[in-house]
Backbone of each chain as ProteinMPNN parsed JSONL, in Angstrom:
{"seq_chain_A": "MISFFDAQDSKPKVVLTVKGTRRKTKEIIALFDTGHTGSLSLPIFDLIEIGAKMTGVGRAQYADGRVGTDYIFSVKVMFDGTEKEVEASMIQNPQVTQPIAGVALFAPFVALIDFKNKKLSLIKEEDLKKTTKKD", "coords_chain_A": {"N_chain_A": [[13.903, -129.61, -57.592], [13.713, -126.13, -57.959], [10.899, -124.436, -58.799], [8.586, -121.993, -59.885], [5.88, -119.537, -59.921], [6.516, -116.32, -60.853], [5.815, -113.621, -58.84], [6.043, -111.005, -59.621], [5.855, -110.773, -62.445], [4.079, -112.724, -63.116], [4.92, -115.028, -64.446], [6.04, -118.361, -65.304], [8.898, -119.701, -63.671], [12.209, -121.15, -63.339], [14.808, -122.31, -61.196], [18.185, -122.526, -61.854], [21.569, -123.782, -61.997], [24.42, -122.681, -63.644], [27.382, -123.397, -65.568], [30.504, -122.689, -67.133], [33.569, -122.748, -68.852], [35.106, -121.792, -66.845], [35.823, -122.137, -63.305], [33.902, -121.041, -61.801], [30.501, -121.033, -60.8], [27.13, -120.112, -61.633], [24.083, -119.027, -60.315], [20.961, -118.964, -61.809], [17.777, -117.504, -62.649], [15.488, -118.751, -64.669], [13.173, -118.034, -67.282], [10.475, -120.153, -67.901], [9.789, -121.354, -70.897], [7.443, -122.542, -72.936], [7.295, -122.277, -75.62], [9.785, -122.365, -76.62], [11.882, -124.215, -78.464], [14.407, -125.187, -78.028], [17.073, -125.867, -75.592], [18.155, -123.939, -73.754], [18.493, -120.433, -73.424], [20.853, -117.946, -72.992], [21.691, -114.772, -71.57], [24.107, -112.558, -73.048], [25.995, -111.502, -71.242], [25.971, -113.313, -69.111], [27.055, -115.553, -70.335], [29.634, -114.655, -70.847], [30.51, -114.245, -68.234], [30.603, -116.846, -67.1], [32.389, -118.013, -68.758], [31.752, -119.486, -71.122], [32.155, -121.791, -73.845], [32.163, -121.34, -77.334], [30.425, -123.381, -79.622], [29.019, -123.648, -81.926], [27.11, -122.333, -84.758], [23.914, -121.24, -85.87], [20.528, -121.061, -87.076], [17.738, -119.222, -85.981], [14.284, -118.697, -85.19], [12.611, -115.859, -84.091], [10.426, -114.213, -81.663], [9.123, -112.186, -83.095], [8.938, -113.254, -85.559], [11.071, -113.002, -87.181], [14.045, -114.288, -88.704], [17.174, -115.122, -87.418], [20.77, -115.141, -86.753], [21.943, -117.762, -84.766], [23.901, -118.116, -81.992], [25.821, -120.604, -80.547], [26.609, -122.146, -77.474], [28.54, -124.275, -75.318], [27.348, -125.324, -72.265], [27.301, -126.22, -68.853], [24.617, -127.428, -67.018], [23.13, -127.459, -63.902], [20.686, -129.102, -62.134], [18.136, -130.415, -60.021], [19.848, -132.216, -58.725], [21.437, -133.27, -60.719], [23.868, -133.074, -63.407], [24.003, -131.587, -66.529], [25.131, -131.379, -69.833], [24.522, -128.778, -71.994], [23.651, -127.292, -75.156], [23.623, -124.089, -75.406], [21.806, -121.186, -76.483], [22.848, -117.891, -77.417], [21.613, -114.891, -76.074], [21.545, -112.088, -77.771], [20.977, -109.39, -77.487], [22.053, -106.935, -75.358], [20.41, -105.698, -73.539], [18.621, -107.528, -72.625], [18.236, -109.421, -69.836], [17.151, -111.667, -68.883], [17.344, -115.083, -68.551], [16.257, -117.85, -70.614], [14.539, -120.835, -70.417], [14.086, -123.713, -72.346], [11.868, -126.262, -73.748], [13.361, -128.572, -74.34], [15.299, -128.834, -72.399], [14.105, -129.956, -70.225], [13.488, -132.578, -70.761], [13.412, -135.183, -69.368], [11.355, -134.767, -67.636], [7.948, -134.181, -66.531], [5.9, -131.479, -67.061], [3.778, -129.691, -64.968], [1.503, -127.259, -65.113], [-0.212, -125.113, -63.196], [-2.414, -122.874, -63.688], [-4.475, -121.653, -62.326], [-3.869, -121.703, -59.577], [-1.387, -120.691, -59.771], [1.065, -122.315, -59.986], [4.007, -124.123, -60.73], [5.136, -127.264, -61.537], [7.731, -129.577, -61.898], [8.074, -132.787, -62.636], [9.469, -136.059, -62.414], [8.754, -138.627, -64.783], [8.382, -141.251, -63.809], [7.924, -140.786, -61.114], [5.572, -139.37, -61.253], [3.865, -141.326, -62.22], [3.838, -143.047, -60.029], [2.534, -141.43, -58.161], [0.068, -141.093, -59.438], [-0.871, -143.721, -59.464], [-1.278, -144.189, -56.731], [-3.416, -142.497, -56.28]], "CA_chain_A": [[14.114, -128.45, -58.44], [12.882, -125.0, -57.547], [10.125, -123.856, -59.895], [7.552, -121.15, -59.266], [5.338, -118.422, -60.703], [7.068, -115.073, -60.335], [4.722, -112.709, -58.473], [6.222, -109.71, -60.295], [5.367, -110.77, -63.831], [3.152, -113.864, -63.262], [5.449, -115.979, -65.43], [6.683, -119.516, -64.662], [10.366, -119.606, -63.639], [12.952, -122.261, -62.723], [16.137, -121.933, -60.705], [19.209, -123.421, -62.407], [22.959, -123.358, -61.827], [25.133, -122.884, -64.912], [28.844, -123.372, -65.481], [31.184, -122.734, -68.429], [34.912, -123.316, -68.738], [35.694, -121.333, -65.584], [35.36, -122.894, -62.145], [32.777, -120.335, -61.197], [29.138, -121.372, -61.198], [26.217, -118.987, -61.459], [22.676, -119.399, -60.179], [20.107, -118.111, -62.641], [16.336, -117.763, -62.618], [15.129, -118.751, -66.082], [11.767, -118.089, -67.682], [10.128, -121.442, -68.496], [9.093, -120.97, -72.12], [6.999, -123.739, -73.669], [7.434, -121.996, -77.049], [11.216, -122.427, -76.949], [12.119, -125.621, -78.8], [15.752, -125.582, -77.618], [17.29, -126.15, -74.169], [18.412, -122.79, -72.898], [19.07, -119.222, -74.02], [21.459, -117.167, -71.908], [22.164, -113.434, -71.932], [25.522, -112.491, -73.428], [26.865, -111.24, -70.082], [26.083, -114.561, -68.341], [27.989, -116.43, -71.059], [30.981, -114.108, -70.605], [30.845, -114.434, -66.812], [30.949, -118.243, -66.792], [33.431, -118.466, -69.693], [31.215, -120.551, -71.983], [32.892, -121.952, -75.101], [31.283, -121.409, -78.509], [30.546, -124.659, -80.343], [28.352, -123.655, -83.221], [26.191, -121.27, -85.154], [22.751, -121.798, -86.544], [19.494, -120.081, -87.378], [16.602, -119.337, -85.066], [13.173, -117.783, -85.457], [12.281, -115.172, -82.848], [9.012, -113.918, -81.387], [8.551, -111.315, -84.133], [8.922, -114.006, -86.812], [12.324, -112.787, -87.909], [15.05, -115.345, -88.58], [18.491, -114.541, -87.18], [21.873, -116.058, -86.454], [21.925, -118.324, -83.417], [25.252, -118.437, -81.525], [25.607, -121.742, -79.641], [27.698, -122.322, -76.501], [28.425, -125.415, -74.402], [27.159, -124.899, -70.875], [26.835, -127.269, -67.945], [23.465, -126.974, -66.238], [22.877, -128.327, -62.753], [19.378, -128.995, -61.495], [17.59, -131.669, -59.49], [20.939, -133.102, -58.342], [22.167, -133.81, -61.862], [24.566, -132.104, -64.249], [23.707, -131.881, -67.919], [25.78, -130.446, -70.761], [23.563, -128.348, -73.01], [24.099, -126.325, -76.164], [22.769, -122.929, -75.121], [21.827, -120.072, -77.433], [23.194, -116.595, -76.827], [20.702, -113.76, -76.258], [22.528, -111.093, -78.206], [20.624, -108.034, -77.054], [22.557, -106.774, -73.983], [19.327, -105.198, -72.68], [17.868, -108.666, -72.093], [18.986, -110.078, -68.764], [16.352, -112.806, -68.445], [17.592, -116.359, -69.224], [15.033, -118.539, -71.044], [14.692, -122.292, -70.478], [13.174, -124.296, -73.325], [11.305, -127.58, -73.422], [14.339, -129.657, -74.481], [16.09, -128.961, -71.167], [13.368, -130.721, -69.214], [13.0, -133.794, -71.421], [13.016, -136.319, -68.515], [10.318, -134.329, -66.687], [6.603, -133.81, -66.969], [5.595, -130.163, -66.483], [2.388, -129.449, -64.605], [1.317, -125.823, -64.903], [-1.514, -124.833, -62.594], [-2.595, -121.436, -63.877], [-5.421, -121.159, -61.336], [-3.166, -121.458, -58.313], [-0.056, -120.189, -60.14], [2.097, -123.253, -59.545], [4.693, -124.889, -61.776], [5.824, -128.435, -60.98], [8.432, -130.429, -62.862], [8.106, -134.087, -61.954], [9.945, -137.156, -63.267], [7.615, -139.424, -65.232], [8.162, -142.411, -62.92], [7.341, -140.282, -59.86], [4.196, -138.998, -61.56], [3.109, -142.589, -62.317], [3.646, -143.534, -58.646], [1.514, -140.566, -57.557], [-1.205, -141.379, -60.098], [-1.323, -145.045, -59.019], [-1.766, -144.049, -55.358], [-4.738, -141.873, -56.345]], "C_chain_A": [[13.178, -127.322, -57.997], [12.202, -124.411, -58.791], [8.942, -123.109, -59.28], [6.978, -120.159, -60.284], [5.859, -117.142, -60.06], [5.923, -114.085, -60.067], [4.822, -111.382, -59.227], [5.641, -109.678, -61.708], [4.41, -111.925, -64.143], [3.616, -114.865, -64.315], [6.125, -117.145, -64.717], [8.209, -119.438, -64.772], [10.962, -120.867, -62.995], [14.322, -121.758, -62.294], [17.139, -122.99, -61.187], [20.591, -122.896, -62.019], [23.697, -123.676, -63.118], [26.634, -122.712, -64.709], [29.437, -123.439, -66.887], [32.546, -123.377, -68.262], [35.607, -122.864, -67.451], [35.135, -122.152, -64.44], [34.073, -122.317, -61.571], [31.426, -120.849, -61.72], [28.264, -120.134, -60.973], [24.79, -119.506, -61.335], [21.842, -118.42, -60.994], [18.635, -118.476, -62.412], [15.851, -117.613, -64.053], [13.617, -118.769, -66.274], [11.518, -119.451, -68.322], [9.224, -121.167, -69.7], [8.726, -122.207, -72.93], [7.077, -123.52, -75.19], [8.883, -121.992, -77.514], [11.568, -123.89, -77.206], [13.512, -126.109, -78.389], [15.84, -125.833, -76.119], [17.33, -124.878, -73.326], [18.944, -121.628, -73.735], [19.588, -118.362, -72.881], [21.891, -115.789, -72.404], [23.678, -113.429, -72.154], [26.437, -112.307, -72.207], [27.005, -112.457, -69.174], [27.092, -115.501, -68.999], [29.431, -115.97, -70.849], [31.418, -114.436, -69.185], [31.282, -115.864, -66.502], [32.015, -118.793, -67.746], [32.96, -119.612, -70.572], [31.955, -120.584, -73.316], [31.904, -122.099, -76.268], [31.52, -122.709, -79.267], [29.886, -124.628, -81.714], [27.582, -122.389, -83.506], [25.011, -121.932, -85.853], [21.78, -120.698, -86.879], [18.333, -120.314, -86.431], [15.534, -118.34, -85.476], [12.718, -117.197, -84.128], [10.793, -114.826, -82.773], [8.361, -113.071, -82.478], [8.546, -111.99, -85.505], [10.204, -113.896, -87.613], [13.291, -113.939, -87.664], [16.419, -114.689, -88.42], [19.537, -115.593, -86.908], [21.821, -116.463, -84.993], [23.368, -118.711, -83.055], [25.112, -119.48, -80.419], [26.846, -121.989, -78.777], [27.456, -123.547, -75.634], [28.385, -124.906, -72.972], [26.74, -126.101, -70.049], [25.706, -126.683, -67.092], [23.221, -127.979, -65.126], [21.489, -128.053, -62.204], [18.932, -130.382, -61.064], [18.702, -132.686, -59.189], [21.714, -133.712, -59.495], [22.854, -132.685, -62.636], [24.378, -132.514, -65.7], [24.436, -130.882, -68.806], [24.767, -130.067, -71.841], [24.225, -127.375, -73.979], [23.151, -125.132, -76.075], [22.911, -121.864, -76.203], [22.18, -118.783, -76.705], [22.083, -115.575, -77.117], [21.585, -112.553, -76.529], [22.251, -109.68, -77.718], [21.067, -107.833, -75.6], [21.52, -106.221, -73.013], [18.571, -106.352, -72.007], [18.712, -109.403, -71.064], [18.27, -111.333, -68.254], [16.741, -114.079, -69.214], [16.26, -117.039, -69.563], [15.314, -120.037, -71.155], [13.645, -122.855, -71.422], [12.765, -125.713, -72.956], [12.343, -128.708, -73.489], [15.168, -129.869, -73.211], [15.425, -129.913, -70.176], [12.811, -132.029, -69.768], [12.66, -134.947, -70.461], [11.842, -135.988, -67.585], [8.965, -134.107, -67.367], [6.302, -132.477, -66.29], [4.103, -130.042, -66.204], [2.252, -127.966, -64.292], [-0.11, -125.586, -64.425], [-1.722, -123.319, -62.654], [-3.514, -120.836, -62.812], [-4.699, -120.776, -60.04], [-1.737, -120.951, -58.517], [1.056, -121.053, -59.555], [2.686, -123.964, -60.752], [5.417, -126.041, -61.099], [6.471, -129.207, -62.111], [8.712, -131.75, -62.156], [8.622, -135.145, -62.919], [8.763, -138.068, -63.57], [7.316, -140.585, -64.282], [7.526, -141.979, -61.592], [5.872, -139.897, -60.07], [3.313, -140.245, -61.622], [2.807, -143.142, -60.93], [2.516, -142.755, -57.98], [0.135, -140.903, -58.118], [-1.769, -142.716, -59.63], [-1.92, -144.985, -57.621], [-3.178, -143.487, -55.342], [-5.737, -142.852, -56.956]], "O_chain_A": [[12.004, -127.549, -57.702], [12.871, -123.949, -59.715], [8.373, -123.544, -58.278], [7.531, -119.974, -61.369], [5.664, -116.913, -58.866], [5.156, -113.759, -60.973], [3.813, -110.713, -59.447], [5.021, -108.697, -62.117], [3.979, -112.09, -65.284], [2.795, -115.479, -64.997], [6.716, -116.961, -63.653], [8.744, -119.144, -65.841], [10.302, -121.553, -62.214], [14.917, -120.897, -62.942], [16.96, -124.186, -60.956], [20.756, -121.707, -61.745], [23.618, -124.792, -63.629], [27.09, -121.995, -63.819], [28.929, -124.168, -67.739], [32.678, -124.417, -67.617], [36.582, -123.48, -67.019], [34.092, -122.791, -64.581], [33.274, -123.016, -60.946], [31.247, -121.066, -62.919], [28.624, -119.232, -60.216], [24.342, -120.32, -62.143], [22.0, -117.204, -60.882], [18.304, -119.6, -62.034], [15.803, -116.508, -64.593], [12.884, -119.425, -65.534], [12.276, -119.862, -69.201], [8.059, -120.799, -69.55], [9.589, -122.843, -73.536], [6.941, -124.472, -75.959], [9.174, -121.656, -78.662], [11.555, -124.708, -76.286], [13.772, -127.312, -78.402], [14.82, -125.993, -75.448], [16.631, -124.76, -72.319], [19.75, -121.826, -74.644], [18.866, -118.079, -71.924], [22.394, -115.652, -73.52], [24.419, -114.19, -71.533], [27.521, -112.887, -72.147], [28.04, -112.628, -68.53], [27.88, -116.159, -68.319], [30.337, -116.789, -70.694], [32.554, -114.852, -68.956], [32.219, -116.076, -65.733], [32.491, -119.914, -67.563], [33.676, -120.597, -70.753], [32.334, -119.543, -73.853], [30.947, -122.87, -76.2], [32.661, -123.093, -79.524], [30.158, -125.478, -82.561], [27.419, -121.512, -82.658], [25.117, -123.049, -86.36], [22.16, -119.53, -86.96], [17.988, -121.452, -86.116], [15.828, -117.282, -86.033], [12.47, -117.923, -83.166], [10.019, -115.108, -83.688], [7.171, -113.227, -82.753], [8.187, -111.363, -86.502], [10.4, -114.607, -88.598], [13.351, -114.494, -86.567], [16.781, -113.804, -89.196], [19.239, -116.785, -86.84], [21.675, -115.626, -84.102], [23.98, -119.536, -83.733], [24.37, -119.271, -79.459], [27.971, -122.035, -79.275], [26.321, -123.836, -75.257], [29.261, -124.163, -72.529], [25.921, -126.908, -70.488], [25.827, -125.596, -66.527], [23.118, -129.182, -65.363], [21.157, -126.92, -61.853], [19.304, -131.388, -61.668], [18.508, -133.887, -59.38], [22.559, -134.581, -59.28], [22.481, -131.516, -62.537], [24.577, -133.678, -66.049], [24.373, -129.676, -68.567], [24.22, -130.936, -72.52], [25.222, -126.728, -73.658], [22.035, -125.16, -76.595], [23.988, -121.666, -76.765], [21.855, -118.606, -75.531], [21.665, -115.416, -78.264], [22.281, -112.059, -75.641], [23.167, -108.874, -77.556], [20.53, -108.479, -74.7], [21.72, -106.267, -71.799], [17.959, -106.172, -70.954], [19.772, -109.941, -71.385], [18.728, -111.978, -67.311], [16.493, -114.155, -70.417], [15.258, -116.828, -68.88], [16.208, -120.459, -71.889], [12.464, -122.523, -71.322], [13.253, -126.284, -71.98], [12.216, -129.699, -72.77], [15.679, -130.965, -72.979], [16.096, -130.585, -69.393], [11.787, -132.525, -69.299], [11.682, -135.65, -70.718], [11.391, -136.848, -66.83], [8.863, -133.883, -68.573], [6.434, -132.36, -65.072], [3.272, -130.262, -67.085], [2.821, -127.476, -63.316], [-1.078, -125.824, -65.148], [-1.263, -122.582, -61.781], [-3.366, -119.674, -62.435], [-4.891, -119.69, -59.492], [-0.977, -120.803, -57.56], [1.869, -120.598, -58.75], [1.969, -124.356, -61.673], [6.22, -125.826, -60.192], [5.854, -129.462, -63.145], [9.489, -131.812, -61.203], [8.266, -135.143, -64.098], [7.883, -138.262, -62.731], [6.157, -140.873, -63.983], [6.705, -142.696, -61.02], [5.039, -140.074, -59.181], [2.176, -140.24, -61.151], [1.71, -143.633, -60.662], [1.653, -143.334, -57.321], [-0.844, -140.99, -57.376], [-2.975, -142.851, -59.42], [-2.929, -145.631, -57.338], [-4.025, -143.896, -54.548], [-6.914, -142.522, -57.101]]}, "seq_chain_B": "MTDNPVPTNINVQELTRKGEEIYQQELKADLEQRNIGGYVAIEVESRRHFVGTTKEEAVAEAKKEYPNKIFFVRRIGEIERIASYSPDNPLVTQ", "coords_chain_B": {"N_chain_B": [[34.348, -101.965, -71.707], [33.509, -105.327, -72.606], [34.588, -108.806, -72.761], [34.264, -110.293, -75.937], [32.302, -113.085, -76.453], [32.264, -114.492, -78.811], [34.472, -116.063, -80.998], [36.965, -114.194, -82.717], [38.163, -115.042, -85.037], [36.36, -116.387, -86.567], [34.21, -116.479, -89.297], [31.167, -115.802, -89.047], [28.825, -115.305, -90.566], [29.494, -116.396, -93.045], [29.96, -119.06, -92.378], [27.411, -119.797, -91.525], [25.984, -119.39, -93.879], [27.202, -121.261, -95.645], [26.711, -123.631, -94.249], [23.891, -123.773, -94.221], [23.482, -123.946, -96.94], [24.673, -126.448, -97.548], [22.94, -128.045, -96.072], [20.445, -127.57, -97.366], [20.974, -128.346, -100.039], [22.203, -130.903, -99.97], [21.357, -132.498, -97.818], [18.752, -132.106, -96.833], [16.424, -133.462, -98.054], [16.766, -136.213, -97.428], [17.233, -136.196, -94.6], [14.931, -134.941, -93.601], [13.066, -136.791, -94.087], [13.799, -138.961, -92.557], [14.65, -138.058, -89.984], [13.055, -136.024, -88.87], [12.485, -133.177, -86.819], [14.657, -133.716, -85.27], [18.187, -132.951, -84.797], [20.942, -131.565, -86.673], [24.445, -131.416, -86.938], [26.815, -129.748, -88.774], [29.999, -130.014, -90.195], [31.51, -127.716, -91.924], [33.77, -127.509, -93.631], [34.692, -130.107, -94.275], [32.289, -131.05, -95.053], [30.941, -132.963, -93.657], [28.368, -134.52, -91.704], [26.45, -134.776, -88.641], [24.052, -136.446, -86.795], [21.462, -136.1, -84.348], [18.983, -136.79, -81.796], [18.609, -134.667, -80.188], [19.925, -131.28, -79.913], [22.188, -131.328, -78.372], [23.044, -134.005, -78.561], [23.702, -134.19, -81.305], [25.788, -132.292, -81.534], [27.619, -133.383, -79.714], [28.331, -135.778, -80.994], [29.557, -134.723, -83.284], [31.693, -133.387, -82.097], [33.289, -135.494, -81.256], [34.674, -136.243, -83.515], [35.671, -133.827, -84.45], [37.013, -132.04, -82.318], [37.68, -129.324, -81.855], [36.33, -127.639, -83.56], [33.986, -125.228, -84.929], [30.622, -125.648, -85.412], [27.944, -125.783, -87.884], [24.747, -125.728, -86.795], [21.566, -127.154, -86.837], [18.025, -127.385, -86.551], [16.223, -130.147, -87.734], [14.047, -129.867, -90.368], [11.634, -127.564, -89.469], [13.229, -124.562, -88.35], [14.904, -123.711, -85.198], [12.794, -122.328, -82.637], [12.206, -119.437, -80.732], [10.038, -118.314, -78.666], [9.56, -116.254, -76.844], [11.137, -114.04, -77.155], [12.654, -111.451, -79.014], [15.266, -110.045, -80.987], [15.25, -107.174, -81.481], [13.121, -106.265, -80.076], [12.903, -106.792, -77.111], [11.007, -108.898, -75.216], [11.116, -109.847, -72.723], [12.619, -108.358, -70.959], [14.11, -107.306, -67.871]], "CA_chain_B": [[34.233, -103.029, -72.725], [33.549, -106.697, -72.115], [35.116, -109.758, -73.733], [33.271, -110.848, -76.85], [32.41, -114.539, -76.357], [32.343, -115.088, -80.148], [35.851, -115.96, -81.472], [37.077, -113.213, -83.802], [38.672, -115.671, -86.261], [35.264, -117.122, -87.214], [33.297, -115.687, -90.128], [29.884, -116.402, -88.682], [27.868, -115.226, -91.678], [29.916, -117.335, -94.078], [29.734, -120.409, -91.828], [25.958, -120.008, -91.543], [25.56, -119.491, -95.287], [27.668, -122.543, -96.187], [26.018, -124.716, -93.539], [22.511, -123.839, -94.712], [23.572, -124.398, -98.336], [24.903, -127.906, -97.509], [21.693, -128.653, -95.588], [19.396, -127.485, -98.387], [21.32, -129.028, -101.29], [22.682, -132.284, -99.852], [20.857, -133.279, -96.677], [17.348, -131.839, -96.495], [15.455, -134.478, -98.485], [16.958, -137.454, -96.667], [17.073, -135.987, -93.149], [13.549, -134.58, -93.248], [12.27, -138.011, -94.192], [14.194, -139.921, -91.509], [14.977, -137.494, -88.665], [12.341, -134.754, -88.682], [12.417, -132.771, -85.407], [15.972, -133.912, -84.657], [19.164, -131.889, -85.062], [22.133, -131.942, -87.43], [25.627, -130.547, -86.815], [27.584, -129.886, -90.022], [31.361, -129.466, -90.243], [31.345, -127.214, -93.291], [34.953, -127.713, -94.484], [34.671, -131.495, -94.77], [30.888, -131.272, -95.42], [30.416, -134.123, -92.911], [27.28, -134.135, -90.812], [26.214, -135.652, -87.485], [22.628, -136.309, -86.463], [21.051, -136.512, -83.005], [17.583, -136.453, -81.508], [18.675, -133.345, -79.58], [21.067, -130.475, -80.347], [23.326, -131.79, -77.577], [23.515, -135.276, -79.142], [24.322, -133.928, -82.61], [27.071, -131.607, -81.304], [28.53, -134.333, -79.04], [28.838, -136.681, -82.037], [30.468, -133.944, -84.135], [32.901, -133.073, -81.31], [34.141, -136.694, -81.186], [35.526, -136.224, -84.713], [36.284, -132.497, -84.619], [36.839, -131.449, -80.985], [37.918, -127.876, -81.762], [35.664, -126.915, -84.651], [32.684, -124.581, -84.718], [29.727, -126.328, -86.355], [26.637, -125.225, -88.222], [23.801, -126.615, -86.116], [20.224, -126.81, -87.315], [16.921, -128.307, -86.301], [15.824, -130.757, -89.007], [12.678, -129.414, -90.632], [11.536, -126.154, -89.06], [14.363, -124.135, -87.529], [14.637, -123.458, -83.772], [11.898, -121.208, -82.343], [12.284, -118.856, -79.391], [8.782, -117.564, -78.749], [9.406, -115.164, -75.873], [12.214, -113.069, -77.293], [13.13, -111.055, -80.338], [16.444, -109.204, -80.735], [14.999, -105.731, -81.477], [12.003, -105.929, -79.211], [12.962, -107.782, -76.036], [9.738, -108.993, -74.497], [11.332, -110.381, -71.383], [13.611, -107.578, -70.223], [13.762, -107.135, -66.46]], "C_chain_B": [[34.301, -104.397, -72.063], [34.149, -107.594, -73.179], [33.99, -110.219, -74.64], [33.393, -112.373, -76.779], [32.5, -115.24, -77.709], [33.781, -114.938, -80.665], [35.955, -115.057, -82.703], [37.58, -113.832, -85.109], [37.595, -116.468, -87.013], [34.411, -116.146, -88.026], [31.911, -116.325, -89.995], [28.902, -116.412, -89.85], [28.191, -116.236, -92.772], [29.67, -118.782, -93.635], [28.238, -120.757, -91.876], [25.462, -120.207, -92.977], [25.937, -120.847, -95.889], [26.911, -123.713, -95.561], [24.597, -124.886, -94.053], [22.48, -124.35, -96.158], [23.766, -125.919, -98.394], [23.616, -128.62, -97.082], [20.653, -128.704, -96.705], [19.704, -128.361, -99.604], [21.618, -130.517, -101.122], [21.953, -133.129, -98.808], [19.346, -133.212, -96.455], [16.397, -133.0, -96.811], [15.547, -135.735, -97.622], [16.667, -137.255, -95.176], [15.622, -135.692, -92.768], [12.6, -135.762, -93.406], [12.541, -138.935, -93.006], [14.27, -139.326, -90.105], [14.266, -136.182, -88.38], [12.199, -134.44, -87.185], [13.72, -132.987, -84.66], [16.901, -132.753, -85.018], [20.328, -132.437, -85.881], [23.232, -130.911, -87.157], [26.498, -130.812, -88.043], [28.951, -129.245, -89.861], [31.544, -129.02, -91.692], [32.566, -127.455, -94.203], [34.956, -129.105, -95.101], [33.302, -131.858, -95.345], [30.299, -132.505, -94.729], [29.324, -133.647, -91.962], [27.019, -135.206, -89.764], [24.793, -135.381, -86.975], [22.374, -136.764, -85.031], [19.59, -136.178, -82.791], [17.496, -135.094, -80.812], [19.889, -132.606, -80.151], [22.338, -130.972, -79.657], [23.918, -133.083, -78.156], [24.253, -135.041, -80.452], [25.699, -133.281, -82.435], [28.078, -132.554, -80.649], [29.143, -135.299, -80.056], [29.86, -135.959, -82.913], [31.792, -133.666, -83.417], [33.847, -134.269, -81.188], [35.133, -136.696, -82.35], [36.308, -134.915, -84.849], [36.162, -131.727, -83.307], [36.981, -129.925, -80.912], [37.244, -127.046, -82.848], [34.388, -126.228, -84.161], [31.759, -125.131, -85.815], [28.537, -125.449, -86.737], [25.614, -126.219, -87.664], [22.385, -126.18, -86.481], [19.211, -127.858, -86.884], [16.481, -128.847, -87.664], [14.332, -130.48, -89.229], [12.609, -127.944, -90.295], [12.724, -125.779, -88.185], [13.91, -123.866, -86.089], [13.723, -122.238, -83.589], [12.087, -120.738, -80.911], [11.135, -117.867, -79.295], [8.725, -116.328, -77.861], [10.438, -114.057, -76.04], [12.428, -112.715, -78.759], [14.232, -110.024, -80.135], [16.155, -107.711, -80.622], [13.924, -105.306, -80.493], [11.961, -106.921, -78.055], [11.702, -107.783, -75.187], [9.939, -109.379, -73.045], [12.41, -109.616, -70.623], [13.154, -107.376, -68.781], [13.766, -105.669, -66.087]], "O_chain_B": [[35.039, -104.606, -71.1], [34.222, -107.22, -74.349], [32.887, -110.503, -74.172], [34.475, -112.909, -77.02], [32.778, -116.438, -77.768], [34.275, -113.815, -80.768], [35.136, -115.146, -83.618], [37.444, -113.225, -86.172], [37.901, -117.149, -87.992], [33.953, -115.125, -87.514], [31.548, -117.246, -90.726], [28.228, -117.413, -90.093], [27.297, -116.852, -93.353], [29.229, -119.618, -94.425], [27.861, -121.875, -92.228], [24.633, -121.075, -93.248], [25.126, -121.498, -96.548], [26.522, -124.657, -96.247], [24.149, -126.007, -94.294], [21.575, -125.087, -96.548], [23.113, -126.601, -99.184], [23.247, -129.652, -97.643], [20.053, -129.749, -96.959], [18.82, -129.034, -100.135], [21.327, -131.312, -102.016], [21.939, -134.356, -98.912], [18.743, -134.157, -95.948], [15.658, -133.461, -95.941], [14.535, -136.252, -97.148], [15.947, -138.045, -94.566], [15.146, -136.146, -91.728], [11.47, -135.734, -92.917], [11.637, -139.607, -92.51], [13.984, -140.021, -89.13], [14.824, -135.313, -87.711], [11.844, -135.309, -86.389], [13.881, -132.501, -83.541], [16.451, -131.706, -85.485], [20.659, -133.62, -85.796], [22.986, -129.705, -87.146], [26.87, -131.953, -88.318], [29.064, -128.092, -89.446], [31.713, -129.852, -92.583], [32.408, -127.589, -95.416], [35.192, -129.264, -96.299], [33.17, -132.862, -96.045], [29.275, -133.032, -95.165], [29.354, -132.515, -91.478], [27.323, -136.382, -89.965], [24.4, -134.235, -86.759], [23.004, -137.71, -84.556], [19.021, -135.37, -83.525], [16.451, -134.444, -80.836], [20.76, -133.205, -80.782], [23.411, -131.032, -80.258], [25.137, -133.236, -78.233], [25.311, -135.626, -80.684], [26.66, -133.668, -83.099], [29.261, -132.53, -80.989], [30.333, -135.604, -79.986], [30.905, -136.519, -83.245], [32.862, -133.7, -84.024], [35.056, -134.095, -81.035], [36.286, -137.098, -82.193], [37.453, -134.903, -85.301], [35.304, -130.852, -83.185], [36.45, -129.304, -79.992], [37.567, -125.871, -83.024], [33.805, -126.591, -83.14], [32.088, -125.078, -87.0], [28.173, -124.512, -86.026], [25.619, -127.397, -88.019], [22.052, -124.995, -86.439], [19.5, -129.055, -86.857], [16.381, -128.093, -88.632], [13.486, -130.811, -88.398], [13.425, -127.155, -90.773], [13.177, -126.583, -87.371], [12.716, -123.8, -85.796], [13.861, -121.241, -84.297], [12.123, -121.548, -79.984], [11.229, -116.736, -79.771], [7.913, -115.436, -78.107], [10.593, -113.22, -75.151], [12.387, -113.583, -79.632], [14.152, -109.211, -79.213], [16.736, -107.036, -79.772], [13.828, -104.136, -80.123], [11.092, -107.792, -78.013], [11.377, -106.796, -74.527], [9.025, -109.25, -72.23], [13.049, -110.176, -69.732], [11.957, -107.287, -68.507], [13.497, -105.324, -64.937]]}, "name": "protein", "num_of_chains": 2, "seq": "MISFFDAQDSKPKVVLTVKGTRRKTKEIIALFDTGHTGSLSLPIFDLIEIGAKMTGVGRAQYADGRVGTDYIFSVKVMFDGTEKEVEASMIQNPQVTQPIAGVALFAPFVALIDFKNKKLSLIKEEDLKKTTKKDMTDNPVPTNINVQELTRKGEEIYQQELKADLEQRNIGGYVAIEVESRRHFVGTTKEEAVAEAKKEYPNKIFFVRRIGEIERIASYSPDNPLVTQ"}
């Protein structure tokens, strides 16, 4: 999986491929947000482009503390050689073009964030154990 | 103009209101004792609910029974948090 610190904004990012009901896939660079309890939030135009199907509505609390309506869409996410169906939230503000990946998307992985050297690594738990044992 | 991805035949505000009402009145006490931190998908017409440890699990269970419905989906306990974004003040615009 490609994960890195973006030199432009010094924020951790991950590269993902998303797919909706259309055949077309789209590669996105998502902000890795440890404060996002869900799987993925996608800008409205990305959801339109891939033809994602709406599956639900809910409520979410945003950065400013305000509670709003959460529009939920089924999206297939491909990373690390696997395909996972996730229930993604829609980012309603058309000005926001940055997808946001939450902690639930990376449940099988352990995230190592090296702020000193600006490195983000997502490693499977079993691989991390192997590495730790060697050391 | 672009296509609106939200179906026009869905009254989102009403679905959200009914779903939250069912959660608060019928499910909250039991679910928050047994499944805190998990997710519930509620089919508001039948008032049936489906629980999962993740949002994906809860929706997948609900879809088995109601493949074409739009559900009210909620985190059990505190609602979903998106710390890096707010609708009126996008912190992560490019």
